[in-house]
ZAMARGU-4260 file (C-alpha; in steps of 0.2 Angstrom, whole numbers, plus 5000, padded with zeros to 4 digits):
<rodrens>
0) 5000/5000/5000 | 5005/5018/4999 | 5015/5024/5014 | 5010/5039/5024 | 5028/5045/5022
5) 5026/5045/5003 | 5011/5057/5004 | 5020/5068/5016 | 5035/5069/5004 | 5024/5074/4989
10) 5015/5087/5000 | 5031/5095/5005 | 5038/5094/4987 | 5022/5103/4981 | 5026/5117/4993
15) 5045/5117/4990 | 5046/5114/4971 | 5064/5119/4968 | 5080/5110/4965 | 5089/5115/4982
20) 5075/5108/4992 | 5074/5092/4981 | 5093/5089/4982 | 5092/5091/5001 | 5077/5078/5002
25) 5083/5066/4989 | 5083/5051/5001 | 5065/5055/5005 | 5062/5055/4986 | 5071/5038/4984
30) 5060/5030/4998 | 5044/5037/4991 | 5048/5032/4973 | 5053/5014/4980 | 5036/5013/4988
35) 5026/5018/4973 | 5036/5006/4962 | 5032/4992/4974 | 5014/4997/4973 | 5015/4998/4954
40) 5023/4981/4953 | 5010/4973/4964 | 4996/4981/4954 | 5004/4975/4937 | 5005/4957/4944
45) 4987/4958/4949 | 4982/4965/4932 | 4992/4952/4922 | 4980/4939/4930 | 4965/4947/4923
50) 4971/4955/4907 | 4979/4943/4895 | 4987/4957/4884 | 4995/4964/4899 | 5002/4947/4904
55) 5009/4944/4887 | 5017/4961/4887 | 5028/4957/4902 | 5030/4975/4906 | 5045/4981/4917
60) 5036/4991/4931 | 5051/5004/4931 | 5047/5008/4913 | 5029/5012/4917 | 5032/5027/4928
65) 5032/5045/4923 | 5049/5054/4927 | 5049/5066/4942 | 5057/5080/4932 | 5045/5090/4922
70) 5048/5095/4904 | 5047/5114/4906 | 5054/5119/4889 | 5037/5125/4882 | 5028/5128/4898
75) 5024/5144/4907 | 5025/5134/4923 | 5044/5133/4927 | 5043/5122/4943 | 5055/5108/4939
80) 5046/5093/4947 | 5030/5084/4946 | 5023/5083/4964 | 5015/5066/4960 | 5018/5049/4955
85) 5010/5042/4939 | 5010/5025/4930 | 5003/5020/4913 | 5000/5001/4912 | 4998/4998/4893
90) 5002/4983/4883 | 5012/4994/4871 | 5021/5003/4885 | 5019/5020/4892 | 5024/5029/4876
95) 5012/5018/4865 | 4996/5025/4857 | 4987/5010/4864 | 4974/5012/4878 | 4979/5007/4895
100) 4976/5008/4914 | 4982/5023/4924 | 4986/5027/4942 | 4991/5044/4949 | 4996/5047/4968
105) 4997/5065/4973 | 4994/5076/4989 | 4977/5082/4982 | 4972/5073/4965 | 4975/5055/4966
110) 4965/5044/4954 | 4964/5027/4944 | 4956/5024/4927 | 4959/5019/4909 | 4956/5022/4891
115) 4965/5033/4878 | 4968/5051/4881 | 4972/5064/4867 | 4976/5051/4853 | 4983/5058/4837
120) 4972/5059/4822 | 4978/5043/4814 | 4974/5033/4830 | 4958/5042/4832 | 4953/5037/4814
125) 4956/5019/4818 | 4946/5020/4834 | 4931/5028/4825 | 4932/5015/4811 | 4931/5001/4824
130) 4916/5010/4833 | 4908/5012/4815 | 4910/4993/4812 | 4904/4988/4829 | 4891/5001/4835
135) 4881/4989/4846 | 4896/4981/4854 | 4903/4998/4858 | 4887/5005/4866 | 4886/4989/4876
140) 4903/4992/4884 | 4902/5011/4886 | 4884/5013/4891 | 4883/4996/4901 | 4881/4994/4919
145) 4898/4987/4923 | 4908/5002/4917 | 4896/5015/4922 | 4894/5008/4940 | 4913/5008/4943
150) 4918/5024/4933 | 4902/5033/4928 | 4900/5041/4911 | 4915/5040/4899 | 4925/5056/4898
155) 4933/5065/4883 | 4946/5078/4880 | 4935/5088/4867 | 4924/5084/4853 | 4921/5089/4835
160) 4907/5101/4831 | 4902/5092/4815 | 4903/5074/4810 | 4920/5067/4806 | 4924/5066/4788
165) 4916/5051/4780 | 4903/5049/4792 | 4884/5054/4790 | 4875/5066/4802 | 4863/5052/4806
170) 4876/5039/4811 | 4869/5029/4826 | 4885/5032/4836 | 4888/5050/4830 | 4891/5057/4847
175) 4904/5044/4851 | 4913/5047/4834 | 4914/5066/4837 | 4924/5063/4853 | 4943/5066/4853
180) 4947/5053/4867 | 4939/5039/4877 | 4944/5037/4895 | 4937/5037/4913 | 4944/5039/4930
185) 4939/5038/4948 | 4947/5049/4962 | 4955/5041/4977 | 4956/5050/4994 | 4971/5050/5004
190) 4962/5039/5017 | 4959/5026/5004 | 4977/5026/4998 | 4982/5021/5015 | 4970/5006/5017
195) 4978/4989/5015 | 4965/4982/5003 | 4964/4997/4991 | 4974/4989/4977 | 4961/4975/4977
200) 4948/4988/4974 | 4958/4996/4960 | 4959/4979/4952 | 4940/4977/4953 | 4938/4994/4944
205) 4951/4989/4931 | 4941/4973/4927 | 4926/4984/4923 | 4936/4995/4911 | 4946/4981/4903
210) 4933/4978/4889 | 4934/4997/4884 | 4953/4995/4883 | 4952/4979/4873 | 4940/4986/4861
215) 4951/5002/4857 | 4967/4992/4856 | 4959/4979/4844 | 4958/4994/4832 | 4976/4998/4834
220) 4984/4981/4831
</rodrens>
């Protein structure tokens, strides 16, 4: 489970986000990262038992983590560090366009979820085509009780104002085809993170979103 000391470190980093403080507290960072890596490893092992694609991918837990250093080259926010830990568990690896599972731990915005966020146009085109070919299957997944009970309505990072090129205005899945992403997430409180059984609960949620991830990735392979 996540240790309380890990949350304390992230809180302090959020309040002291500069190199001098980070260098002075590197041992705390190393301990916190080790804790999050252990949690990621345990989560990945559990996920491999319920998602064959993840099992076959044989992911290295270390390579699923986002770097603590922020890329500030084109950002107005020049704080050098991410005050959170984040893992992407995707059969294609964290840099793959494939859909995957996510876990973020931070002082004030922890969550788990899955899907595909901000795919490029080529990837989005393949997903739209798969939805077009299998409208009823798609609706059964994204509007069904399993996913909606665990995660609520599917989220998106924007939508087209008009039908995508090549699709009619009366398409039965038009609202879905207009979307620029398909994902969902569920917040986790600090109290939940510290519970011994919270990883089991996360895996139960991941089981509910696995059909969505499988559908999307089927379009990309």
